[in-house]
C-alpha positions as CSV (number, residue, x, y, z in Angstrom):
1,M,-109.9,-152.4,-32.7
2,S,-108.2,-152.4,-29.6
3,G,-104.9,-152.6,-31.4
4,M,-105.8,-149.7,-33.7
5,F,-107.1,-147.7,-30.7
6,D,-103.9,-148.2,-28.8
7,S,-101.8,-147.1,-31.7
8,K,-103.7,-143.8,-32.2
9,Q,-103.5,-143.1,-28.5
10,D,-99.8,-143.8,-28.4
11,K,-99.3,-141.4,-31.3
12,A,-101.3,-138.7,-29.5
13,N,-99.4,-139.3,-26.3
14,K,-96.1,-139.0,-28.1
15,K,-97.2,-135.8,-29.8
16,L,-98.3,-134.3,-26.4
17,I,-95.0,-135.3,-24.8
18,R,-93.0,-133.8,-27.8
19,T,-95.0,-130.6,-27.6
20,K,-94.4,-130.3,-23.8
21,Q,-90.7,-131.0,-24.3
22,E,-90.5,-128.3,-27.0
23,E,-92.3,-125.8,-24.7
24,K,-89.9,-126.8,-21.9
25,A,-86.9,-126.3,-24.1
26,K,-88.1,-123.0,-25.3
27,K,-88.8,-121.9,-21.7
28,K,-85.3,-123.0,-20.7
29,T,-83.8,-121.1,-23.6
30,R,-85.7,-118.0,-22.5
31,I,-84.5,-118.4,-19.0
32,I,-80.9,-118.9,-20.1
33,T,-81.2,-115.9,-22.5
34,I,-82.6,-113.7,-19.7
35,S,-79.9,-114.9,-17.3
36,I,-77.2,-114.1,-19.8
37,I,-78.6,-110.7,-20.6
38,T,-79.0,-110.0,-16.8
39,A,-75.4,-111.1,-16.2
40,L,-74.2,-108.9,-19.0
41,L,-76.2,-106.0,-17.7
42,I,-74.8,-106.6,-14.1
43,F,-71.2,-106.9,-15.5
44,S,-71.7,-103.8,-17.6
45,A,-73.0,-101.8,-14.7
46,T,-70.3,-103.1,-12.4
47,A,-67.6,-102.2,-15.0
48,I,-69.1,-98.7,-15.3
49,I,-69.2,-98.3,-11.5
50,I,-65.6,-99.5,-11.2
51,N,-64.3,-97.4,-14.0
52,S,-66.1,-94.4,-12.6
53,G,-64.1,-94.9,-9.4
54,F,-67.1,-95.3,-7.1
55,I,-66.1,-98.6,-5.7
56,R,-62.5,-97.6,-5.6
57,R,-63.5,-94.6,-3.4
58,T,-65.9,-96.5,-1.2
59,A,-65.0,-100.2,-0.7
60,P,-62.5,-100.7,2.1
61,A,-59.2,-101.8,0.7
62,V,-57.0,-101.5,3.8
63,S,-57.9,-101.3,7.5
64,V,-55.8,-100.1,10.3
65,D,-57.2,-100.4,13.8
66,G,-60.7,-99.6,12.8
67,V,-59.7,-96.9,10.2
68,N,-60.7,-97.9,6.7
69,F,-59.0,-96.8,3.6
70,S,-60.4,-97.2,0.1
71,A,-58.4,-98.2,-2.9
72,A,-58.2,-94.6,-4.0
73,E,-57.1,-93.5,-0.5
74,F,-54.4,-96.2,-0.4
75,E,-53.2,-95.1,-3.8
76,F,-52.9,-91.6,-2.5
77,F,-50.4,-92.7,0.1
78,F,-48.7,-95.1,-2.3
79,N,-48.1,-92.4,-4.9
80,N,-47.1,-89.8,-2.3
81,E,-44.5,-92.2,-1.0
82,Y,-43.3,-92.8,-4.5
83,M,-43.0,-89.1,-5.3
84,E,-41.2,-88.4,-2.0
85,Y,-38.7,-91.2,-2.6
86,V,-38.0,-90.2,-6.2
87,N,-37.6,-86.5,-5.4
88,F,-35.3,-87.3,-2.5
89,M,-33.1,-89.7,-4.4
90,S,-32.9,-87.4,-7.3
91,Q,-30.8,-85.1,-5.1
92,F,-28.3,-87.9,-4.6
93,Q,-27.9,-89.3,-8.1
94,G,-26.0,-92.6,-8.1
95,M,-26.3,-93.0,-4.3
96,G,-29.3,-95.3,-4.3
97,A,-31.6,-97.4,-6.4
98,M,-34.2,-95.8,-8.6
99,P,-37.2,-97.4,-10.4
100,E,-37.3,-97.1,-14.2
101,Q,-39.8,-94.8,-15.7
102,G,-42.5,-96.2,-17.9
103,I,-42.4,-99.8,-16.5
104,P,-45.0,-100.9,-13.9
105,L,-43.5,-101.0,-10.4
106,S,-44.8,-104.5,-9.9
107,K,-42.6,-105.6,-12.8
108,Q,-39.4,-104.1,-11.4
109,I,-37.2,-105.8,-8.9
110,Y,-36.2,-103.6,-5.9
111,Y,-34.3,-106.2,-3.8
112,V,-33.3,-109.8,-3.8
113,D,-32.5,-111.4,-0.5
114,P,-29.0,-113.0,-0.9
115,E,-29.8,-115.9,1.4
116,S,-33.4,-116.8,0.6
117,G,-33.5,-115.5,-2.9
118,E,-36.9,-113.8,-2.1
119,V,-37.7,-111.0,-4.6
120,T,-39.2,-107.7,-3.5
121,T,-40.6,-105.6,-6.3
122,W,-40.7,-101.8,-6.2
123,A,-44.5,-102.0,-5.8
124,E,-44.1,-104.1,-2.7
125,F,-41.5,-101.8,-1.3
126,M,-43.7,-98.7,-1.9
127,T,-46.7,-100.5,-0.5
128,A,-44.7,-101.3,2.7
129,S,-43.7,-97.7,3.0
130,A,-47.2,-96.5,2.5
131,F,-48.5,-99.0,5.1
132,E,-46.0,-97.7,7.6
133,R,-47.1,-94.1,7.0
134,M,-50.8,-95.0,7.2
135,A,-50.2,-97.0,10.4
136,G,-48.5,-94.1,12.2
137,L,-51.2,-91.6,11.1
138,A,-54.0,-94.0,12.1
139,A,-52.6,-94.3,15.6
140,L,-52.4,-90.6,16.0
141,Y,-55.9,-90.1,14.5
142,N,-57.5,-92.6,16.8
143,A,-55.7,-91.0,19.8
144,A,-57.1,-87.6,18.6
145,V,-60.7,-89.0,18.3
146,S,-60.4,-90.6,21.8
147,A,-59.3,-87.3,23.2
148,G,-62.2,-85.5,21.5
149,F,-59.7,-83.4,19.5
150,K,-61.1,-81.5,16.5
151,L,-59.5,-79.3,13.9
152,S,-59.9,-75.6,14.5
153,D,-61.8,-73.3,12.2
154,E,-58.4,-72.0,11.0
155,Q,-57.2,-75.4,10.2
156,I,-60.4,-76.2,8.3
157,Q,-60.0,-73.0,6.4
158,S,-56.4,-74.0,5.6
159,I,-57.7,-77.1,3.9
160,D,-60.3,-75.1,2.0
161,D,-57.6,-72.8,0.8
162,E,-55.5,-75.7,-0.4
163,I,-58.5,-77.1,-2.3
164,A,-59.0,-73.6,-3.9
165,M,-55.4,-73.5,-4.9
166,L,-55.7,-77.0,-6.5
167,E,-58.7,-75.7,-8.5
168,L,-56.6,-72.7,-9.8
169,Q,-53.7,-75.1,-10.5
170,A,-55.9,-77.3,-12.5
171,L,-57.3,-74.4,-14.4
172,F,-53.9,-72.9,-15.3
173,S,-52.5,-76.3,-16.1
174,G,-55.1,-77.0,-18.8
175,F,-57.1,-79.7,-17.0
176,P,-60.8,-79.8,-17.6
177,N,-61.4,-79.8,-13.8
178,T,-59.8,-80.5,-10.5
179,N,-60.8,-84.1,-10.3
180,T,-59.0,-84.9,-13.6
181,M,-55.8,-83.4,-12.2
182,L,-56.1,-85.3,-8.9
183,Q,-56.7,-88.5,-10.8
184,Q,-53.5,-88.0,-12.8
185,M,-51.6,-87.3,-9.6
186,F,-53.0,-89.9,-7.2
187,G,-54.9,-92.5,-9.3
188,T,-58.2,-92.8,-11.2
189,G,-60.4,-93.1,-8.1
190,M,-59.4,-89.8,-6.6
191,N,-61.7,-86.8,-6.6
192,E,-62.0,-83.5,-4.7
193,K,-64.2,-85.0,-2.0
194,A,-61.9,-88.0,-1.4
195,Y,-58.9,-85.7,-1.3
196,R,-60.5,-83.5,1.3
197,N,-61.3,-86.5,3.4
198,I,-57.6,-87.5,3.3
199,M,-56.4,-84.0,4.1
200,E,-58.7,-83.8,7.1
201,F,-57.5,-87.2,8.3
202,I,-53.9,-86.3,8.0
203,A,-54.4,-82.8,9.5
204,T,-56.2,-84.3,12.5
205,A,-53.4,-86.8,13.1
206,N,-50.6,-84.3,12.7
207,S,-52.3,-81.4,14.5
208,Y,-53.1,-83.6,17.5
209,N,-49.5,-84.8,17.5
210,E,-48.3,-81.2,17.6
211,H,-50.9,-80.4,20.3
212,V,-49.6,-83.1,22.6
213,R,-46.0,-81.9,22.0
214,E,-46.8,-78.3,22.9
215,S,-48.8,-79.4,26.0
216,F,-45.7,-80.2,28.1
217,T,-44.8,-77.3,30.4
218,Y,-41.6,-76.7,32.4
219,T,-40.6,-74.3,35.1
220,S,-37.5,-72.1,34.9
221,D,-35.9,-74.3,37.6
222,E,-36.6,-77.4,35.6
223,L,-35.1,-75.8,32.5
224,A,-32.0,-74.6,34.4
225,G,-31.6,-78.1,35.9
226,Y,-31.8,-79.8,32.6
227,Y,-29.3,-77.5,31.0
228,A,-26.8,-77.9,33.9
229,E,-27.0,-81.7,33.4
230,N,-26.3,-81.3,29.7
231,K,-24.0,-78.3,29.6
232,D,-21.2,-80.2,28.0
233,D,-23.5,-80.9,25.0
234,L,-25.1,-77.4,24.9
235,D,-22.5,-74.9,25.8
236,V,-21.0,-73.1,22.8
237,F,-17.2,-73.2,22.4
238,T,-15.3,-70.5,20.5
239,Y,-11.7,-71.3,19.5
240,R,-9.2,-70.5,16.8
241,Q,-7.4,-73.1,14.7
242,F,-4.8,-73.2,11.9
243,T,-2.9,-76.1,10.4
244,V,0.8,-76.6,9.9
245,F,0.9,-78.9,7.0
246,I,3.1,-81.9,6.4
247,D,5.3,-81.5,3.3
248,H,4.4,-84.9,2.0
249,P,7.2,-86.5,-0.1
250,N,6.3,-87.8,-3.6
251,S,6.0,-91.6,-3.3
252,E,7.3,-92.0,-6.9
253,D,10.7,-90.7,-5.8
254,F,11.3,-93.4,-3.2
255,D,11.2,-97.1,-2.6
256,D,8.6,-98.2,0.0
257,D,11.0,-98.3,2.9
258,E,12.7,-95.0,1.9
259,Y,9.2,-93.4,1.5
260,D,8.2,-94.3,5.0
261,T,11.4,-92.8,6.3
262,A,11.0,-89.7,4.3
263,L,7.3,-89.3,5.5
264,E,8.4,-89.8,9.1
265,E,11.0,-87.0,8.7
266,A,8.5,-84.7,7.0
267,T,6.0,-85.3,9.8
268,E,8.5,-84.7,12.5
269,A,9.6,-81.4,10.8
270,A,6.0,-80.2,10.7
271,R,5.6,-81.2,14.4
272,L,8.6,-79.2,15.4
273,E,7.5,-76.2,13.4
274,A,4.0,-76.3,15.0
275,E,5.6,-76.5,18.5
276,T,7.8,-73.5,17.6
277,L,4.8,-71.5,16.4
278,E,2.7,-72.4,19.4
279,R,5.3,-70.9,21.7
280,Q,4.9,-67.5,20.0
281,I,1.2,-67.4,20.9
282,T,-0.2,-65.8,24.1
283,G,-3.5,-64.4,22.8
284,E,-5.7,-63.9,19.7
285,D,-3.6,-61.1,18.3
286,D,-0.5,-63.3,18.5
287,F,-2.4,-66.2,17.0
288,N,-3.7,-64.2,14.0
289,T,-0.3,-62.8,13.3
290,T,1.4,-66.2,13.6
291,A,-1.2,-67.9,11.4
292,A,-1.0,-65.1,8.7
293,N,2.9,-65.3,8.7
294,Y,2.8,-69.0,8.3
295,N,0.4,-69.1,5.4
296,E,-1.4,-66.2,3.6
297,V,-4.6,-68.2,3.5
298,Y,-5.0,-67.3,7.1
299,S,-4.5,-63.5,6.5
300,D,-8.2,-62.9,7.3
301,P,-8.7,-63.4,11.1
302,D,-12.2,-64.8,10.4
303,S,-10.5,-67.8,8.6
304,T,-9.3,-69.2,11.9
305,I,-12.4,-68.7,14.1
306,R,-14.5,-71.8,15.0
307,L,-17.8,-72.1,16.9
308,A,-19.3,-75.4,17.9
309,Q,-21.7,-76.8,20.5
310,G,-20.2,-79.4,22.8
311,N,-22.0,-82.3,21.1
312,R,-20.5,-81.3,17.8
313,L,-16.9,-80.9,18.8
314,D,-14.2,-82.7,16.8
315,F,-13.3,-85.9,18.8
316,N,-9.6,-85.1,18.9
317,I,-10.1,-81.7,20.7
318,A,-13.4,-82.4,22.6
319,D,-11.8,-83.5,25.9
320,W,-9.3,-80.6,25.9
321,L,-12.0,-78.0,25.2
322,L,-14.4,-79.5,27.8
323,D,-11.9,-79.4,30.5
324,P,-13.5,-77.2,33.2
325,T,-10.1,-75.6,34.0
326,R,-9.7,-74.3,30.4
327,K,-9.2,-70.6,30.2
328,Y,-8.7,-67.9,27.6
329,G,-5.4,-68.1,25.7
330,D,-4.7,-71.8,26.4
331,T,-3.2,-73.5,23.4
332,T,-2.7,-77.1,22.3
333,I,-1.6,-79.1,19.2
334,T,-3.5,-81.9,17.7
335,E,-2.3,-84.2,14.9
336,T,-4.2,-85.0,11.7
337,D,-3.4,-86.9,8.5
338,H,-2.5,-83.6,6.9
339,G,-0.5,-82.0,9.6
340,F,-0.8,-80.4,13.1
341,N,-3.6,-78.1,14.2
342,I,-2.6,-75.3,16.6
343,I,-5.7,-74.5,18.8
344,L,-6.3,-71.4,20.9
345,F,-9.1,-71.5,23.4
346,V,-11.2,-68.3,23.3
347,L,-14.6,-68.8,25.1
348,R,-17.0,-71.3,26.6
349,D,-20.5,-69.7,26.4
350,D,-23.2,-70.9,28.7
351,N,-25.9,-69.2,26.5
352,N,-27.3,-67.3,29.4
353,Y,-28.6,-64.3,27.5
354,R,-31.8,-63.2,25.8
355,T,-32.3,-63.6,22.1
356,V,-33.1,-60.4,20.2
357,G,-35.3,-59.4,17.3
358,M,-34.9,-56.9,14.5
359,R,-36.3,-55.6,11.2
360,Q,-34.2,-54.4,8.4
361,I,-34.1,-52.7,5.0
362,L,-31.3,-54.4,3.0
363,I,-29.4,-52.4,0.4
364,L,-27.4,-55.1,-1.5
365,R,-24.2,-54.2,-3.1
366,E,-23.9,-55.4,-6.7
367,Q,-21.9,-58.6,-6.8
368,V,-18.6,-58.2,-8.6
369,S,-16.5,-61.4,-9.2
370,P,-12.7,-61.3,-9.7
371,D,-13.2,-64.4,-11.9
372,D,-14.7,-62.1,-14.6
373,F,-11.4,-60.2,-14.9
374,T,-8.1,-61.2,-16.4
375,L,-5.9,-60.4,-13.4
376,G,-8.4,-61.3,-10.8
377,T,-8.4,-59.2,-7.6
378,D,-5.4,-57.3,-9.0
379,D,-7.1,-56.3,-12.2
380,P,-7.8,-52.5,-12.4
381,G,-11.1,-53.3,-14.0
382,Y,-12.1,-55.4,-11.0
383,I,-11.1,-52.7,-8.5
384,E,-13.0,-50.1,-10.5
385,A,-16.2,-52.2,-10.7
386,L,-16.0,-53.0,-7.0
387,N,-15.6,-49.3,-6.1
388,R,-18.5,-48.4,-8.4
389,A,-20.8,-51.0,-6.8
390,E,-19.9,-49.8,-3.4
391,T,-20.5,-46.2,-4.3
392,E,-24.0,-47.0,-5.8
393,A,-24.9,-49.0,-2.6
394,T,-23.7,-46.1,-0.4
395,Q,-25.8,-43.6,-2.3
396,R,-28.9,-45.8,-2.0
397,A,-28.3,-46.3,1.7
398,D,-28.0,-42.5,2.3
399,E,-31.2,-41.9,0.4
400,V,-33.1,-44.6,2.4
401,L,-31.7,-43.3,5.7
402,S,-32.8,-39.7,4.9
403,L,-36.4,-41.0,4.1
404,F,-36.4,-43.0,7.3
405,L,-35.3,-40.1,9.5
406,A,-37.9,-37.8,7.8
407,A,-40.6,-40.3,8.5
408,G,-40.0,-40.3,12.2
409,E,-37.6,-43.3,12.7
410,T,-40.4,-45.6,13.8
411,E,-41.0,-49.3,13.0
412,D,-44.0,-48.3,10.9
413,A,-41.8,-45.9,9.0
414,L,-39.3,-48.6,8.2
415,I,-42.0,-51.1,7.1
416,G,-43.5,-48.4,4.9
417,L,-40.2,-48.0,3.0
418,M,-39.6,-51.7,2.5
419,A,-41.6,-52.4,-0.7
420,E,-39.8,-49.8,-2.7
421,H,-36.3,-49.8,-1.2
422,S,-35.4,-53.1,0.4
423,D,-33.7,-56.1,-1.3
424,D,-34.6,-58.3,1.6
425,T,-37.2,-61.0,0.6
426,T,-38.1,-62.0,4.2
427,E,-41.7,-61.0,5.0
428,G,-41.5,-57.6,6.7
429,G,-37.8,-57.8,6.9
430,Y,-38.4,-59.4,10.4
431,Y,-35.9,-61.6,12.2
432,P,-37.0,-62.9,15.6
433,D,-34.9,-65.1,17.9
434,I,-31.5,-64.0,16.8
435,A,-28.8,-65.6,18.9
436,K,-25.0,-65.7,19.0
437,F,-25.1,-69.2,17.7
438,T,-27.3,-70.9,15.2
439,Y,-29.5,-73.6,16.8
440,Q,-31.9,-75.5,14.6
441,S,-34.3,-78.4,15.2
442,S,-37.6,-79.5,13.8
443,H,-39.4,-77.0,16.0
444,V,-36.9,-74.3,16.9
445,Q,-34.8,-72.0,14.8
446,A,-32.5,-69.5,16.4
447,M,-30.0,-67.8,14.0
448,K,-26.7,-66.2,14.1
449,V,-26.1,-63.1,12.0
450,V,-22.9,-61.6,10.5
451,P,-20.5,-60.1,13.1
452,E,-21.2,-56.4,12.2
453,I,-24.9,-56.8,12.9
454,E,-24.4,-59.0,15.9
455,D,-22.1,-56.5,17.6
456,W,-24.8,-53.8,17.3
457,L,-27.7,-56.1,18.4
458,F,-26.0,-57.4,21.5
459,D,-24.6,-54.2,22.7
460,E,-25.4,-54.1,26.4
461,N,-27.0,-50.6,26.0
462,R,-29.4,-51.7,23.2
463,Q,-33.0,-50.6,23.7
464,I,-36.3,-51.3,21.9
465,G,-36.8,-48.7,19.2
466,D,-33.1,-48.2,18.5
467,S,-32.2,-47.9,14.8
468,H,-28.9,-47.8,12.9
469,M,-27.4,-48.1,9.5
470,V,-24.8,-50.9,9.5
471,H,-22.3,-51.7,6.7
472,T,-21.3,-55.3,6.2
473,S,-18.5,-56.6,3.9
474,A,-20.7,-59.6,2.9
475,F,-23.8,-57.8,1.7
476,G,-23.8,-54.0,1.7
477,Y,-25.9,-51.8,3.9
478,H,-28.6,-52.7,6.5
479,L,-31.0,-50.2,8.1
480,L,-31.7,-51.9,11.4
481,Y,-34.6,-51.5,13.8
482,F,-34.3,-53.2,17.2
483,T,-37.7,-54.8,18.0
484,G,-37.1,-56.3,21.4
485,F,-35.8,-59.2,23.5
486,G,-36.9,-62.9,23.3
487,D,-36.4,-65.8,25.8
488,I,-33.2,-66.8,27.4
489,F,-31.2,-68.8,24.9
490,F,-30.2,-71.7,27.2
491,E,-33.9,-72.0,28.2
492,I,-35.0,-72.2,24.5
493,M,-32.6,-75.1,23.9
494,A,-33.3,-76.9,27.1
495,E,-37.1,-76.6,26.6
496,D,-36.8,-77.8,23.0
497,R,-34.8,-80.9,24.0
498,M,-37.0,-81.7,27.0
499,R,-40.2,-81.3,24.9
500,T,-38.7,-83.6,22.3
501,R,-37.8,-86.1,25.0
502,D,-41.2,-86.1,26.6
503,H,-43.1,-86.1,23.3
504,T,-41.0,-89.1,22.1
505,S,-41.9,-91.0,25.3
506,W,-45.6,-90.2,24.6
507,L,-45.3,-91.5,21.0
508,E,-43.8,-94.7,22.3
509,T,-47.0,-95.3,24.3
510,L,-49.1,-95.4,21.1
511,E,-50.0,-98.9,19.9
512,I,-49.2,-99.1,16.2
513,H,-51.4,-101.6,14.4
514,Q,-50.3,-103.2,11.1
515,P,-52.5,-102.5,8.1
516,V,-54.7,-105.4,6.9
517,K,-55.7,-105.8,3.3
518,R,-59.5,-106.0,2.7
519,A,-61.5,-107.3,-0.2
520,G,-61.4,-103.8,-1.9
521,F,-57.7,-104.2,-2.4
522,I,-58.4,-105.9,-5.7
523,F,-59.3,-102.5,-7.1
524,V,-55.9,-101.1,-6.2
525,H,-53.8,-100.1,-9.3
526,V,-50.1,-99.8,-8.5
């Protein structure tokens, strides 16, 4: 009995155990199945979020001194650096390396270190360039925030206007919306909101930078003192120059030693001729006559005139021109590879005069090229076409002048005639800060105009409201209106250089932090 009983109980126990194991296995299977489904759902949701650009717009990919940039924002700077580089290098074909189109930048070699053999890809090069730009902007941005600097309403409006222009550009370019166009330009994570944030970040940094530069002030005495210390660099030198050329022998006609001798003889002959011509010169009239008699290429007096600031003088004449004892009519000879330059000193200008402003109506003379005629400038057809163009310009000028006089000869009268009668594309035909020498920097632009207009503008009797029709050989007719006087030219240059000096010193106080890659950098596509 007991044996039979034990056997039945054992079978029951085994069945119970088997049943529990099956239930446990089923439960485990359900858990695994649920886990797999959950994982797939999470993966699918994550993929959707990533593909939508949400994480690429929100997760920090790069940090610079507390300023975080998402993957989309980094790609903006990366693509911007790429486009700037390609556009710049396209102007100098063959002068520098260019990445190939259609191949990922990470697969293209930019540089191989000849010593270590280390390879830098184009993606790494562009990333380093983007990092450098981001680091500089972040330093300026943090400085602006610390100073409590905020964009003005006008600057905010400017960004709004840019966004509006992008919307129009997207519409006319066939994109379904602005975001699609921005994604094509700067990466899949970009949208209008992210673009606006970047624009505000950049505008804050750059505007504060400009604000600091403009905050430096200087007295008239300080400007005069700076100019006096740097007058050799800033004074403008006027001189005349023409070249007596060496009649170089043909090397094929001589052995090496014979050629050297022949070249020395030709050089000495040119030197003697230059010295003979120099002795005939006592002033500009003599200089122009002598130059024209030597070579007809100098028949136009303007062909020999030279203007240069002291810091731009040719090294072989700089010391001679800078000599404080130099006076009008002094001459010298300098040697070049091609011959001997005869130099006549005309003027050293200390730029102590006020710039002037003007408006103009321009009546362009039709361009007639002698290249379009068989005999060039001697062709009767060319002369006839030139005279016809001049006559038509004169008739238009007479008509415009009559209308201007009838309208009262005022600035408003001139502006009113511009839309219909002026060939000048400058807004309002307005030219402020005209000087006797063109000075350009990143912040200042003072321009020189053609001699015929300059002579009228800088007449010592010129007054605000004066008007005059001027004919120029280069363009045609100019109905001019004198709008007034600007700042003293030497003070403009001194202030610009002092401001640049002090602004540069301020920039050097900023601590530039290197960008650090964050976890979100895995979402960067470059």
